N, C-alpha and C positions, 0 to 999 in steps of 0.2 A: 461596455468595454472597460469602464472604470472598475467594475466588480471583478472582471477577469484579471486585471493587473493586481488587485488586492488578493485574489485567490492564489495567484502565482507567488506573490510575496509570502503569503502565509504557509503555503505547502512546499516551498522549495527545499526546506531542510529535510522533510520526510521523503521527498522525491530523491534527493541526493543520498540519503540513508538507504533507500531501497535500491538505488543504482549500485552502491557499494556492496550491499548484500548480494545482489544478483551476480556481480563480478566475482565476489569471494566464493559463493557456492559454485559458480561455473568453473572457476579454476580448480577447486577441489574435485568437482565432478570430472573435469578434463584429465586431471592427474590419476584419478582412480578408475575411471570407466572408459578411457579412450580405446582400449583394446577389447573390452567387453561389448560396448555398444558404439561402434565408430560412426554410425549414422546420426548419433546425437552428441557425441563428445570427442570426436577425433581432432578437432581444432578448437582453439579458444573461442573463436567467433561462433562456431556451431554449439559449443557448450553454453555460451551466453544466451544464444537464441533458445536453446532447450530449457535452460533455467528460467528464462523469461516466460516461456510457455507455461511452466509449472506455476510461476508466480501469478499468472493471469488465470490459472485454473483450466487451461485448455488441454494440456497433455499430462495431467496429474496422474492418470492411471496407466496410460500407454507407455510412457517413458520408464517408470520404475519396473513395470512388468517386463519390458524388453531387456533392461539391465539385469534383472533378477534371473532371467532365463539362462544367462551365460555364466552363472556361478553355482557353487554348491548350495543345497537347500538351506543350510544353516546360515550362510552369508546372505541368502536371498531375503530372509526376514530382517536382518540388520539393514540391508540396502533399502528395503521398503520403509523401514522405520526412519531412515535418513531422509528419504523423499517425503515422508509424512511431515517431518520437521520442517522441511523447505515449504511444503504446502501450507502448514499452519502459520509459520512466521511470515512468509511472503504473501501468500494469497489471502488468507483469512484475516490476519491482523494487519499486515503492512498495506496492502492495496485497499482494504476497507478504511483504514485510517487516512490514507492519502485521499481517497474519494470523499470521505466525510468532511475533511478539512476544506477541500476544494469546493464542494457543493455548499457548505455553510458560508464560505466567503462569497460565493457567487450570488446567493439569495439574500445575503444580508443587506438591509437597507441602510440609510444614513442614520446610524444609531445615535450619533451625537445630536443631530437635529431633532430626533424624536425625544431624546432626554431633555433637551432645552424646552421643547413644547410641553412636555409633561410637567416640568418645573414651573413653567408659566401658568399652566392650568391649576396646579396646586396652590400657587400664590394667589390666583384669582379666587379660588375656593376659600382660602383662609380669609381674604378680604370680605367675601360675602358672609362668612360665618361671623366675623367681627361686627358687621353692620346689623345683622339680625339678632345678635346676642344681647 
């Protein structure tokens, strides 16, 4: 439980940053795509959920394809590029960073205690060297 609290403290800034990014991308998506893909972006809450799905990697291909079907083919490429940006920033970089910080904090042991023990062992080794030198 102690490691969980440490993990939450270490990762909350990244979590808040991801939350802000999800809301920002969702509001942009809601403004741009609510008429094109109302099943994903008709309301801000639906847009947040759809953006969250992309951030988690769940709807990364389904949502952009649905949006791209409702526009001219030239815009479809730009829309897919926009969603690729969301996928790279949110899913690949953001969620991976959050996960790595959280897991690192969860599995970390009492590093200070280990450092103290190592210093004690080094001191003992120095004393042994001095006695036999």
